MARPADO-499827 format. One record per residue: x, y, z of N, C-alpha, C in turn. Coordinates in steps of 0.001 Angstrom, whole numbers, plus 500000, padded with zeros to 6 digits. Example, Ala and Ser with C-alpha at 12.3 -4.5 7.8 and 13.67 -1.06 7.14 Angstrom:
! residues 2
513190494310507800512300495500507800513200496700507800 512850497750507080513670498940507140512900500030507870 
***
This chain:
! residues 549
533868509253503470531974508911504004532783507975505303 534016507958506261534080507215507346533971508714507883 534438508647509232534402509401510348534113510952509542 533017511609509848533080512606509388533291514042509906 534106513680511342534834514447511717536199514685511850 537005513541510930538719513810511057538961514177510355 540706514845510434541276516134510304540878516976510857 541494518225510874541492519583511429540576520384510957 539930520499510041539464521616509167538007520668508889 537929519433509462536478518939509675535780519890510247 534570519463509824532939520232510545532623519425511549 531956519977512958531626519253513382530412518880513140 529131517589513821528243517498513364527123518584514118 526257518950513480525608519829514069524722519567515118 524085520055516571522910519732517479522079519253516848 521079518381517380519816517896517126518663519606516576 519053520158517329517389521515516425518321521960515348 519341522066515209520470522716514084519745521462512863 520063520261513169519688518934512049518604518997511342 517878519171512270516240519103511839516152520170511310 516430521590511916516165522539511078516852522791509639 518097522432509298518643521942507665518215520931506996 517613519490507507516807518674507006515745519315506324 514979519994507360513595520891506733513484522390506414 514908522700506214515228523643504769515509522945503552 516204522019503547516455521187502726515040520303501542 514169520043502683513014519717502032511901520883501393 512281521963501859511734523203501672512551523509500200 513831523422499821514209523967498517513803522835497548 513901521821498269513529520847497199511620521111496752 510852521563497226509892521780497059509743522523496060 511028523844496503510572525075495565511471524931494448 512522523742494367512696522983492766511902522660492081 511213521718492702510251521367491970508796522045491053 508490523267491922507948524247491540508028525074490544 509389525459490185510277525453489101510153524809487771 510170523498487770509818522458487130508821522481486508 509008522467484766507371522293483961506922521059485041 505454521730485476504054521037485752504621521038487029 505560521853488194505902522108489431504633522309490138 504000523453489637502377523920490384501385522480490678 501193522134489210500049520695488984500667519943490162 501569520029490429502129518273491399501808519097492962 502311520399492927502048520744494441500075521027494666 499367521579493572498333521482493946497456520151494105 498321519147493027497353517845493399497997517134495258 499329517312495582499300516796496498498683517449497960 497798518791497486497267519796498337495959519067498561 495609518864496950494092518042496924493972516399497910 495229515775497765495187514259498359494734514894499805 495274515327500106494977516213501805493474516511501574 492669517491501032491432517979500605490959516860500989 490670515777500016489781514520500074490386513422501301 491556513283501899491711512671502943491065512861504310 491317514494504600490667514850505839489514515293505869 488642515295505138486931515528505099486471514002505422 487164512908504761486868511595504887487347511381506229 488387511737506429488843511570507865487983511692509182 487880513135509516486707513881509542485653512857509963 484820512315508798483847511548508868483996510386509407 484989509962509376485307508403510123485401508612511630 486169510096511952486732509954513012485192510661513995 484271510851513672482928511248514361482358509641514597 482365508717513869482022507077514003482908506819515085 484091506923515151485196506569515892484980506822517314 484399508258517440484485509383519074483009508901518962 481784508181518542480697507730519164481057506373519420 481893505077518834481903504254519543483031504220520569 484342505717520703484736505546522313483854506051523025 483246506935522848482194507309524061481448506550524708 480784505601523647479884504689524453480924503630524812 481947502897524761482834502229525357483191503070526441 483787504025526831483961504327528237482713504825528865 481772505150528590480441505025529638480401503918529925 480365502811529590479984501306529702481123501073530319 482793500969529967483584500750531226484068499453530850 483744498269531374483589496839530933482963496088530389 483499494977530298482546494121529116483139494384527424 482543493240527376482073492876525545482278494164524777 480964495173525341480743496192524658481443497188525134 482482497031526035483557498138525625484799497562525232 485220496535525129486403496047524773486494495200522974 485179495380523190485435495083521370485495496280520226 484832497494520514485262498880520219486630499154519939 487617499073521397488784499012520993489559498240520594 489365497247520406490112496122519677490187496070518267 488976496570517849488194497077516512489126498456516032 489100499204516987489579500285516316491442500368516495 492412499781517172493386499591517119493697498764515993 493122497175516316493526496167515115493250496415513668 492325497501513292491527498015512462492325498829511412 492739499537512336493973500757512002494973500461511650 495730499322512513496658498608512470497178497966510905 495933497093511097495794496275509600495984497199508578 494942498446508672494940498937507022495972499931506545 496588500575507882497997501467507725499238500280507233 499507499209507760500318498781507427500134497631506097 499335497280505678498910497190504544498971498267503368 498149499230503453498176500037502224499399500814502650 500480501151503829501721501641503677502579500363502825 502347499098502811503016498408502014502874498194500405 501474498252500404500925498091499421500694499118498070 499657500021498559499600501172497769500232502848498397 500412502710499156500977504341499356502150505090499052 501741506130498686502968506604497979503648507936498877 504200507880499633504561508809500719506174509347500945 506102510817501132507605511128501224508327510116502077 509733509988501691510734509511502662512335509717501795 512995510018502971514448510024502698515170508872502398 516286509270501397517222508292501188518696508129502343 518733507485503051519886507679503867521269507708503368 521415506910502335522356506676501423523062507888501332 522330509317500772522522510255500021523043510787501256 522799511487502696523425511839504042524759511345504372 525108510228504097525978509405504999527434510475505051 527739511235503714528740512374503183528842513547503812 527308513750504931527583515220505447527595514553507001 528153515872507516528615515898508969527047515840509987 526264515152509081524703514518510209524752513127510727 524385513201511792523983512046512541523180510982511852 523164510297511258522369509178510601521204508603511139 521508508438512215520014508580513424518851509562513025 519660510684513010518445511893512873517878512380511607 518947511812510819518285511446509350517361510558509201 517135509807509872516573508671509933515042508942510552 515040509358512118513837510111512418513250510830511889 513863511768511309513512513015510558512488512193508893 513392511235508467512542510312507433511177509980508091 511322509215509261509928508082509982508810509980509578 509302511180510601508336512232510904508158512167508992 508827512228508104508568513201507333507743511849506449 507767510565506459506847509652505958505146509754506378 505596510050507841503970510330508299503281511331508277 504074512408507978503613514097507910503140514128506042 503640513430505322503780513508503753502865512679503326 502109511593504248501266510523503133499229510732504034 498906511405503243497436511258503061496569510109503646 497233508830503604496524507787504396496403508172505585 497856508163506608498329508487507745497800509636508239 496726511199507394496280511708508097494905511953508279 494316510517507596493153510103507768493306509049508946 494285508455509077494358507615510292494150507762511956 495365508939511511495751509913512611493866510404513197 493279511314511912491970511860512591490975511233512781 491143509844512696490341508421513511490804508221514904 491880508067514904492531508268516535491930508893516921 492042510627516622491932511539516939490605511552517162 489648511265516483487829511258516684487993510515518225 488159509085518143488405508541519311488866509169520679 489709509410520625490409510250522030488938511643521977 488848512196521094487394513364521706486348512348522113 485606511221521587484753511007521932484717510340523451 486097510181523771486276509532525450486475510881525777 487551511696526014487274512659526442485813513318526641 484674513652526075483342513953526617483100513178527112 482789511585527059482379510970527905483129511106529512 483950510714529475484588511063530962486224511977530887 485789513359531282487068514244531579487896513829532453 489213514019532479490189513997533569491182513568533269 492495513497533930493637513343533974494037512121532802 493207511339533298493478509381532364494026510033530811 493391511356530880493112511268529212494524511510528357 495811511984529335496949512278529256497660510848528939 496989509625529803497687508646529529496956507995527950 496158508242527876495369507980526566495948508985525186 496180509915525737497091510161524419498502510159524211 498929509556525190500161508995525231500293507321524593 499010506866525112498747505511524498498571505706522505 497788506502522461497960506974520881498811507002520144 499979508407520661500950508474520030501746507400520050 502203506727521080502944505873521081502524504214519986 501196504394519645500699503641519015500938503702517520 500797505138517353501463506112515632502771505711515474 503599505930516179504848505878516618505296504506516205 504864503756516806504929502329516826504775501606515114 503581502053515139502896501262513541504133501997512569 504180503241512837505011503950511818506499502964511787 506928502616512404508196501657512881508252500859512168 507176500169512676507018498418512186507159498887510486 506402499601510275506090499465508651507814499650507979 508582500974508922509802501082508115510929499645508372 510453498940509507511232497683509975511289496435508865 509438496477508497508972495578507193509707495722506342 509895497168505727510280497345504316511621497033504192 512581497479505464513511496938505786513943495369505628 513130494738506003513939493294506496512975492643505242 512233493213504660511318492589503012512477493039501800 513362494657502304514271494511501212515230493540500941 516007493046502170517068492555502521516628490995501830 515446490676502430515160489179501813514441488947500369 514374490205500050514138490192498099515240490454497258 516342490797498085517366491476497276517963490273496562 517903488933496715518439487587495935517120487121494996 517252487032493780516303486134493135515940484786493525 516737484080494166516268482452494598515607482794496092 516433483509496633515126484105497939513760484682498045 513779485475496711512055485457496397511744484418495793 511611483458494937511315482652494705511071481856495939 511773481421496628511409480723498015510371480981498825 510236482830498962509401483226499865508062483096499617 508033483469497764506849483349497159506107481959497007 506961480966496915506506479605496797506027478940498102 506653479526499135506374479196500634504759479751500965 504714480572500491503127481505500701502035480695499749 502523480065498241501425479697497822501294478320498147 502531477553498460502463476447498706501444475917499753 501729477361501098500964477178502478499429477165502053 499035478225500991497840478743500513497314477019500440 497807476417499562497181475236498428496911473996499727 498196474081500427497682473029501662496719473160502541 496888474501503327495382475223503456493771474760502676 493968474555501614492847474166500803492670472842500801 493889472548500804493433471111500675493290470341502132 493654470911503143493147470547504689491735470689505145 491300472162504507490041472085504505488714471620503857 489154471023502804488493470467501840487656469536502525 486059470041501655485041469381502807484684469953504116 485276470315505176484964471287505865484798472645506001 484059473348505384483850474824505184484100475569506848 484794476399506713484979477270508109486128476617508864 486222475477508420487505475088509767488675475484509818 489165476305508899490079476710509475489771478344510233 488527478274510180488227480220510353487915479673512040 487483478305512412486958478319513753488370477987514288 489506477272514035490509477425514502491417478320514667 491277479711513868491818480906513929491041481779515161 490000481285515371489326482461516255489875482054517544 490636480726517919491226480513519275492338480439519246 493191481020517832494607481282518224494834482662519010 494927482707519502494570484458520544496128484671520093 497223483832520412498777484261520076498952485021518404 498491484687517939498096485394516358498447486992516265 497580487240517792497258488884517783498768489561517985 499488489100518960500794489590519221501744489580518020 501104489007516830501915489677515579501819490750515273 500708491672515752500026493015515545500759493690516355 501621493565517543502154494314518826501409495598518990 501843496291517951501669498029518520499947497718518870 499501497181517892497717496987518021497413496259519362 497779495002519803497886494603520874498132495107522365 499368495792522181499336496893523033498796498059523778 498538498395522441497612499749522498496199499265523179 495514497895522956494264497661522975494392497377524471 495159497068525194495481496251526358495523497994527334 496248498648526946496338500007527554494903501070527540 494365500661526284493222501758526215492271500391527256 492156499437527169490399498577527897490796498731529602 492046499197530081492156499780531666491768500902531590 492546501711530816492053503442531006490755503190530585 490148502592529859488536502841529880487877502337531088 488135501506531772487316500865533206487919501771534453 488427502524534139489103503671535403490170502864535936 490892501480535178492471501263536099493504501703535769 493997503037535575495051503510535288496091502572535663 496517502503537479497887501771537157497912500791536343 496617499790536386497096498897535838497123498860534180 496954500049533653497453500429532102499335500691532164 499508501228533168501016501711532881502190500483532582 501778499046532766502445498072532325502540498284530831 501265498225530169500709498468529167501650499331528306 501309500365528751501414501774528398503156500995528187 504002501471529040505505500804529376506001500303527995 504979498573528302505708497723526634505330498294525728 504533498890525625504082499862524145505066500889523748 505706501426524756507045503017524716507940501628524360 508574500854524760509556500378524831509551499344523194 508213498872523088508866497943521904508736498899520618 508037500491520660507963501031519986509557501995519655 510390501686520486511870502344520679512830501040519847 512324499700520616513220498643520442512641498710518570 511717499088517874511246498625516683511950499598515618 512012501150516436512548502043515526514256501741515848 514608501397516568516171500953516948516607499959515657 515763498727515582515989497624514766516242498368513202 515261498970513066514793499319511758515714500299511040 516300501438512296517301502090511991518653501206511463 519244500195512150520205499570511985520328498856510700 519351498217510727519069497745509271518965498691508114 518857499706508305518635500907507199519910501515507009 520600501651508189521874502389507969523013501189507504 523083499721508049523812498524507400523427498885505613 521719499177505122521723498921503757522416500064502981 522386501201503370522952502524502907524219502440502986 525066501693504083526593501315503975526641500739502940 525768499410502577526490498647501668525957499151500164 525015500075500035525106500352499007523649499924498448 522813499014499311521484498571499052520768499466498460 519561499050497538518382499220497275518136499835495747 519120499092495366518978499080493598517966498283493234 518263497939492213517105496893491389517905495986491035 517161494803491590517725493380491706518155493005490268 518855492457489779519538491899488062519409490063488291 518751489797487372518480488676486536520114487834486454 520278486955486424521512486508486253521570485708485156 522000485714483991522018485190482724522162483676482790 521240483180482398520911481637482699521559481069481241 521535481587480005521768481255479006520442480612478250 519350480600478990518454479532478181517474480762477261 516564479689476418515749480902476018514966481369475984 514317482280475426513329483413475779511572482175475874 510361482961476417509492482321476296508742481908475191 508151481327474995507487480640473857506038481455473249 506504482832472939505766483463472629505837483747471533 504501483472470651504471484158469085504722485392469111 505164485913468127505298487397467405505955488777467966 505976489685467434506574490613467929506119490947469486 504855491224469491503973491610470617504470490373471946 504636489348471625504952488633472333506496488792473083 507116489135471714508592489195472733508861490386473625 507936491661473291507501492755474014507227492355475298 505673491377475435505114490962476656506761490298477692 507020489337476962508085488695477594509203489879478394 509579490742477838510317492044478257509939492669479712 508714492986478908508270493594480045507647493350481095 507139491714481147506970490862482149508084490689483395 509494490448482209510300490137483091510674491168484066 510451492806483407510351493545484231509948493444485962 508854493734485201507614493564486665507750492421487391 508510491299487275508474489993487960510033490145488668 511263491414488383512052491416488600511872492587489666 510832493378489858510397494888490691510223494155492229 511082494481493313510635494129494376509236493972494812 508689495480495012507247495968494627506246494298494380 506601494075493695505513492586492877506001492053493518 507169491426494163506831490317495363506612490581495862 506890491979496750506196492051497932504794491713497790 504025492554496951502837492428496780501935490828496798 502619489867495768502523488885495689502633487963497375 503362488389498266503810488058499569502594488209500463 502201489411500579501255490150501661499840490199501231 499464490044500290497881490104499831497419488938500145 497979487649499821497355486702500650496830486708501933 498109486722502796497879486888504346496777487938504494 496527488969504028495900490001503748494362490407503873 494393489114502730493033488345502089492729487775503579 493451486515503829493084485749504878492585486199506458 493420487544506317493012487908507718491773489001507432 490927489279506414489669489959505935488680488755506348 489188487810505256487957487099505994487874486389507432 488953486272508153489170485631509293488525487011510214 488456487949510069487940489339510915486522489290510782 486517489695509244484895490521509024484014489670508680 483857488413507876483040487463507636482417486499508781 482832486654509906482185486031511373481173487143512161 481858488444511441481114489567512038480235489878511171 479730489635510218478577489974509338477421489533509712 476383490036510005474545489518510481474197488117510030 473715487090510700473265485880510257472523486486508609 471492487235508508470403487630507611471121488323506393 472382488412506366472637489225505305472996487923503851 472667488583502811472632488245501498473720487303500767 473821487205499800474785486262499384475884486701498988 475535488367498245475929489531497775477163490239498836 476545490291499968477046490829501076478592489628501320 478241488357501498479006487472502032480156487463500783 480083487944499787480926487866498516481989489150498471 481527490459499615481513491622499205483651491381499304 484250490937500136485538490839500613486407490462498932 485950489070498536486420489012497236485990489499495817 485306490353496260484553491376495199485707492521495595 485833492927496674486812493963496930488333494068496491 488762492943496434490036492258496089490410492464494394 488787492068493798489029492057493153489628493814492041 489211494721492623489611495819492683490433496706492701 490683495660494500492301496429495070493399496069494582 493580494949493721494515493777492959494647494946492017 493833495529491248494321496977490360495066498250490979 494710498687492395495043499769493037496520498962493427 496918498078493904498180497548494465499169497768493367 498523497154492331499465497127490850499749498820489889 498945499345490666499141501155490036500031501613489253 501364501609489948502858501845490086502992501396488565 502222500165487781502969499954486875502456499937485489 500934500909485703500084500996484767499855502977484800 499990503131486084500408505196485774501244505709485662 502510504839485797504144504819485526504713504317484746 504334503746483817504505502332482771505746502801482293 506720504111482408508073504405481818509157504859483079 508470504512484100509261504827485632510858504291485723 510611502655485483511779502402485420512722501638484471 512579502586483219512759502364482132514328503140482036 514791504372482838515858505239482741516371505753481573 517723505243481190517835505613480080517611504305478643 517545503263479068516991502678478381515883503070477644 515074503734478089514013503927477516513974504593476001 515134504756475612515552505693474288515496504588473395 515709503041473696515225501891473319514017502131472236 513173502115472717511419502288472290511422502967470492 512782504236471191511823505256470186513055504928468932 514276504151468940515293503915468402514996502166467062 514280501459468450513895500232467249512798500260466787 512624498926465324511201499246464837509937499093465110 509523500005466235508428499059467027507393500191467281 506071499834466752505078500699467073504739501429468337 504459502218468850504323502450469972502965502422470602 502141501910470019500984501455470375500909499711471004 501831499450470706502444497923470693503755498099471793 503876498690472553504653499406473239503800499597474361 502682500011474643501994500383475893501164499103475760 500452498716474280499834497292474781500844496338475854 501901495816475345503049495086475950502753495501477727 503064497097477486503132497150479040501653497137479783 500755497428478897499234496826479978499358495530480362 499470494749479359499123493303479208500197492362480677 501601493352480775501982492827482145501493493311483074 501374494788483258500346495115484310499155494276484599 498783494031483496497028493115484163497367491970484313 498672491194483611499024489982484416499151489491485590 500335490795486286500251490828487987499092491198488573 498501492193488133497197492175488894496404490811488801 496609490412487679495079488767488135495961488091488894 497477487599489349498077487221489886497782487427491414 497660488888491668497375489494493266496087488726493115 495035489389492185493835488747492897493192487401493049 493712486448492057493850484941491964494549484414493617 495470485264494171496142484746495127495611484831496230 494684486087496083494371486892497329492886486109497005 491882486092496507490411485311496156490820484143497048 491686483168496272492393481910497056492250482197498358 493425482653499186493375482869500585492308483228501184 491654483917500745489875484431501266488872483307501164 488859482539500375488256481537500046488526480136501243 490038480005500993490609479545502415490403479021503733 490159480552503924490053480606505271488422480790505774 487572481735504695486685482046505043485367480969504386 485626479919503667484463478938503072484518479280501415 484050478033501297483843478453499465482840479828499150 482537479764497890481613480904497634480809480698496808 479236480650496283479150480410494966479181480713493550 479306479953492439479857479960491348479673481274490551 478382482023491316477653483125490365478907484383491576 479287484276492456480088485149492671482013484656492252 482179483574492095483387483705491374483598484138489978 481919484128489363482067484537487807482274486082488178 481401486746489031481293487933489030482719488766489392 483437488058490473484560488745490569485457488346489466 485767487443489040486360487344487528486126488503486860 484833488824486685484288489295485791484627490955486147 484934491347487348484694492299487901486069493026487509 487177492009487344488770492163487607488573492530486293 488234491523485435488805492099483813488085493140483558 486711492836483699485844494100483184486184495853483593 486825495606484187487374496945485232488922497254484079 489742496224483815491040496592483542491156497086482679 490363497159481492490450498057479895490224499661480417 488895499958481221489053501409481463490028501850482169 490626501385483477492079501389483876493351502131483295 492922500701482795494550501021481673494373501787480864 493492502104480021493339503092478955493854504502479518 493029504589480811493303506020481449494699506138481310 495037504924482214496420505112482952497369505452481879 497065505196480214498220505485479388498629506571479546 497744507490479567497624508907479035498494509313480039 498124508945481345498707509504482666500203509231482610 500642507994482389501965507345482219502903508250481161 501972508678480203503088509650478896502978510935479361 501736511752479541501633513302480324502559513228481724 502794512517482596503520512473483732504389511614484498 505276511386483334505972510249483889506938510712485138 507643509678485488508724509626486825509446508927487207 510923508774487120511590508360487818511350507704488910 511591506263488846511553505416490091512415504669490535 512788504586491769513898503585492045513236502141492004 514014501332491869512780499246491910513837499435493817 512735499641494311512974499387495704511790498883496447 511689498285497695510767498106498018509919499578499008 510626500295499071509955501669499717509155502140498290 507828502382498295507136502454496947507438504294497001 507776504854497676507431506635498487508400507082496847 507672507654496104508249508160494562508266507599493716 507871506775493688507143505712492410506154506539491330 504865507266492287504262508334491534504615509655492244 504290510689491126503957511345491681502966512304492404 502549513110493054501261513478493618500351513574492874 500973514155491460499554514541490129498990513393489842 500200512160489777499704510481489342498987509986490297 499165510365491757498378509582492337496684510313492684 496686511648492524495376511901492321494727511608491000 495360511443490016495037510873488618494439509421488747 494924508651489622494879507375489915493917507433490640 493446508191491433492730508028492918491321508110491918 491647509473490996490076509773490396489393508529489464 490703508220488644490366507081487789489773505505488310 490287505396489591489689504219489744488021504457490765 488179505776491269487067505748492000486048506159491028 486000506450489955484869507052488742484843505400488153 485567504542487636485334503131487233484922502274488212 484878502625489572484511501888491090482912502350490838 482570503625490430481443503956490911480498503690489418 481062503065488118480113502973487078479898501366487385 480955500728487809480746499224488138479965499032489457 479555500374490130478847499854491337477060499773490895 476843499966489670475398500531489269475026499454489097 475802498233488997475267496851488291474509496414489999 475209496927491180475164495949492303474300496528492992 473561497662492731472337498974492825471357497681492825 471084497345491543470163496523490821470127494967491041 471060494534491598471060493141491949470738492912493343 470844494004494378470749493932495294469708494280495548 468866495260495038466848495384495275466366494408494572 466686493711493209466046492480493138466593491384493621 467156491041494475468080489792494751468412489018493884 469131489223493069469236488953491659470688489158491377 471877487936491939473296488221491762473608487701490557 473045487473489569473646487120488617473786488403487625 472887489044487964472916490877486818474337491180486968 475311490695488354476156491226488623476902490914487599 477046489393487267477642488942486099477844489193484576 476050489400484805475998490482483133476073491503483107 475793492081484207476172494252484335477857494014483849 478648493539484687479861493959484552480621493429483109 480324492220482870480749491918481432480472492612480621 478911493326480413478805494256479325479637495837479796 480223496248480729481128497076481009482193496730480577 482185495876480795484210495311480510484330495454478913 482833494787478196483127494972476771482963496263476134 482611497003477070482583498681476606483501499150476955 484612499018478023485606498853478477486840498586477195 486608497656476879487423496714475780487610497804474358 486187498193473878486049498959473215487031500996472861 486587501053474233487164502009474875488450502221474609 489432501059475230490719500695475011491357500961473856 490409499800472735490975500081471454491116501238470919 489751502267470950489760503462470439490857504547470814 491177504357472392492064505297472922493272504800472826 493832503825472480495149503009472231495939503761471021 495646504364469512496331504465468809496272506158469160 495752507376470294495655508245470392497119508449471892 496876507672472681497917507623473540499201507171472505 499375506386471724500654505931471107500514507180470252 499945508063469732500791509062469171501256510229470076 500538510416471503500579511557472596502769510860472629 502780509559472946504068509012473260504904509347472168 504526509531471038505782509529469939505808511405469846 504890512133470554504969513387470594505788513756471319 505550512905472272506391513634473782507404512886474152 508072512405473009509638511533473256510369512339474242 510660513490473666512229514446474672511506514703476263 510043515036476161509660515475478185509941513953478582 509580513151477912509083511392478649510985511191478965 511897511091477945513047510902478557513472511665479558 513430512803479186514429513651480427513877513332481480 512427512794481946511591512753483011512441511522483525 511973510686483079512407508913483326514127508924483375 515059509802482694516608509556483096516641510198484030 515731511249484742517185511871485741516663511357487260 517028512064488061516747511409489448515820511421489775 515302510604490845514547509784491484514258510786492729 514325511800493044514461512795494299512811512877494288 
***
């Protein structure tokens, strides 16, 4: 794996186009290979269905973005022009980054596997970035939204300036994708050691606790401080630079926009270069494996019974996974950012239910962020999954322990996100806190009951890395989307009655009742899922002990 061109008979590295053609052919052959597998056709159909869902939704929001862009270009200057531009770029950057790091399952190339071939690693890395963009339905949604903004601007004022605006949008997308890759590489390195993971998580939560103590008795104090902290916007430099360029272009100042565009392009190139160097170093080191806990010689957790031991084992598996640590690190800042940006923009006359929506939203989002653990519960077992069929443990207890571990992670994510949102946005009424807890706990049995069948029927070997691509198959991702949408639709019914009657306590009662019904359904469904697990022993082991391509 040293120099690929050493020796007289070594192959010369192919040209750029030839490399891209070879990589594209490789992905096509892998797709055909998946089609020939059992269940391959449903996987491809599911992948297409994800785009069928994302594209119409993207077109609908693209129309809204187009209207806003049209009005901003016509106005040209002032807050009515700059606010929509800032909302567009910062909103897209924020959701793109957080969703990519937390719930998105996109295609990616493992650079380690290509180092033995006479292919420039930089071209492989670039192809991987392009594949992660093209293979992500969420990215298609955001690109359509940006295309809608371009269309609105083109209708409002046709002209050559649109070429510069198109360059801004392309550079913004490329820089955002590169920044996500850079964050993944940085976090993968930081989370490789157990001590580093513990220190990072502790730093985040000590910081949140400090914020709560500082703002105690002063509601909204931090929110007022953050409004004046304009320097924080440069942490989102793809959005900040794109906003600066777009504001100048909307105001018909093309020359003034050129420095912003140049800075955006240079920032994108620098981000790609740093991310590539980190990825190459990690690939040469053989990084990316699951972090291993050192033997401490201490006893286990003081949990009673066989279920307690099973839960301890599953909880430790979840806690050692880099994605769990990543979620614990990024969700509190994301919740604080939502409280900072959303709450001040709510009209003064909105009711308490609307003001509680961010915290209620994170009650559901925590389950979505942890979905790889309840939609692919056996994905990280690999060959160790055979132990479940060798030891005298009931399959129902195995599923229950995995569900409890997944729910414990989701509950921790929700508690952290809600605490951060309250620390920034101010306290909530008691009914809102009870409703958020009822929503999170009540919807869990519905999701976990359905997730057990997905985990057993469609398992997939997954790598224990920060990069989430491959943790779920397209079919499981689609199933998760259907499950979450259906459950969210059912839990939206009490919201309608509560808003119409202006009675927030109906949320608590309605969601508690739905949660009780879900617990009954879970109890009835668990034996069926357990019998299905016993019957599908060989297909499951064959899937999880295989390669995670």
